[in-house]
C-alpha positions as CSV (number, residue, x, y, z in Angstrom):
1,X,-86.1,-24.6,-8.5
2,X,-88.5,-24.9,-5.4
3,X,-87.7,-24.6,-2.2
4,X,-90.0,-26.2,-0.8
5,X,-89.1,-29.7,-3.6
6,X,-85.9,-29.7,-2.1
7,X,-84.6,-32.2,-0.1
8,X,-80.9,-33.8,1.0
9,X,-82.1,-36.9,-1.0
10,X,-81.9,-34.7,-3.9
11,X,-78.1,-33.2,-2.7
12,X,-80.1,-30.1,-2.0
13,X,-79.9,-28.4,1.7
14,X,-81.8,-25.3,2.6
15,X,-79.7,-22.9,5.0
16,X,-80.5,-20.3,7.0
17,X,-78.5,-17.3,7.8
18,X,-79.7,-14.9,10.2
19,X,-78.4,-12.0,10.5
20,X,-76.9,-12.0,13.7
21,X,-74.2,-14.8,13.1
22,X,-74.3,-13.3,9.0
23,X,-72.3,-10.1,10.5
24,X,-69.7,-12.6,11.6
25,X,-67.0,-12.0,14.8
26,X,-63.4,-11.0,14.2
27,X,-60.9,-13.8,14.9
28,X,-57.0,-12.8,14.6
29,X,-56.6,-15.7,17.1
30,X,-57.0,-20.4,16.9
31,X,-56.5,-22.3,19.1
32,X,-56.9,-26.0,17.7
33,X,-57.3,-29.2,19.8
34,X,-58.8,-32.2,20.0
35,X,-59.8,-36.1,21.2
36,X,-60.4,-38.5,19.8
37,X,-63.5,-38.1,19.1
38,X,-63.8,-34.3,18.0
39,X,-61.6,-31.1,16.6
40,X,-62.4,-27.3,19.1
41,X,-61.8,-24.6,17.4
42,X,-61.4,-22.2,19.3
43,X,-61.3,-17.9,17.6
44,X,-60.0,-15.6,19.5
45,X,-60.1,-11.8,18.9
46,X,-56.6,-11.0,20.9
47,X,-56.4,-7.3,21.4
48,X,-53.0,-5.3,21.0
49,X,-51.1,-4.0,24.3
50,X,-54.0,-6.1,26.8
51,X,-52.7,-9.7,28.1
52,X,-56.5,-10.7,27.9
53,X,-58.3,-12.4,25.0
54,X,-61.6,-13.8,24.8
55,X,-63.2,-16.5,22.5
56,X,-65.6,-15.0,20.4
57,X,-66.4,-18.5,18.7
58,X,-66.2,-21.8,19.5
59,X,-66.3,-24.5,16.5
60,X,-66.9,-28.1,17.4
61,X,-66.0,-30.6,14.8
62,X,-66.1,-34.5,14.7
63,X,-63.2,-35.7,12.9
64,X,-63.9,-36.8,9.4
65,X,-65.7,-32.8,9.1
66,X,-62.4,-31.3,10.7
67,X,-60.3,-32.9,7.2
68,X,-63.2,-31.7,5.2
69,X,-62.7,-28.3,5.8
70,X,-59.0,-28.4,6.7
71,X,-59.7,-29.3,2.2
72,X,-62.1,-26.5,2.3
73,X,-59.5,-23.6,3.9
74,X,-56.8,-25.4,1.3
75,X,-58.3,-24.9,-2.1
76,X,-59.5,-21.5,-1.0
77,X,-56.3,-20.7,0.1
78,X,-54.6,-21.6,-3.4
79,X,-57.7,-20.0,-5.4
80,X,-56.8,-16.8,-4.0
81,X,-53.9,-16.5,-3.8
82,X,-53.8,-17.5,-7.9
83,X,-56.7,-14.2,-8.4
84,X,-54.2,-11.8,-5.8
85,X,-50.8,-13.7,-5.2
86,X,-49.7,-15.4,-1.7
87,X,-50.4,-14.7,1.3
88,X,-46.8,-13.9,3.1
89,X,-45.9,-15.3,7.0
90,X,-45.2,-11.7,9.2
91,X,-44.6,-13.4,11.9
92,X,-43.4,-16.9,12.4
93,X,-45.7,-20.1,12.8
94,X,-46.4,-21.8,16.2
95,X,-47.0,-24.9,16.5
96,X,-48.1,-26.4,20.3
97,X,-48.5,-29.6,21.5
98,X,-52.1,-29.9,21.0
99,X,-53.2,-26.6,18.9
100,X,-52.6,-24.2,16.1
101,X,-52.3,-20.6,16.7
102,X,-52.7,-19.2,13.5
């Protein structure tokens, strides 16, 4: 389909991904917090033996979008495990008051 004829009413959205964003960032820790109006996901890179960690990316979502992201992650994890086998926890899962460490 010609990109110029696509519009959101047809269910098609043109998505631009520049090189810098496409390169991504590595994160081995995630903190999740929320307020009544939004969820905040901080993706952090924690280096072994170093006391200071850096937030590499922050994503702020409306509650509905956070729920949709959760559903998409659950579906993708199920698909991954079906293809490659169960993902096993190697460290205990820590659940804080308002955040999740992953």
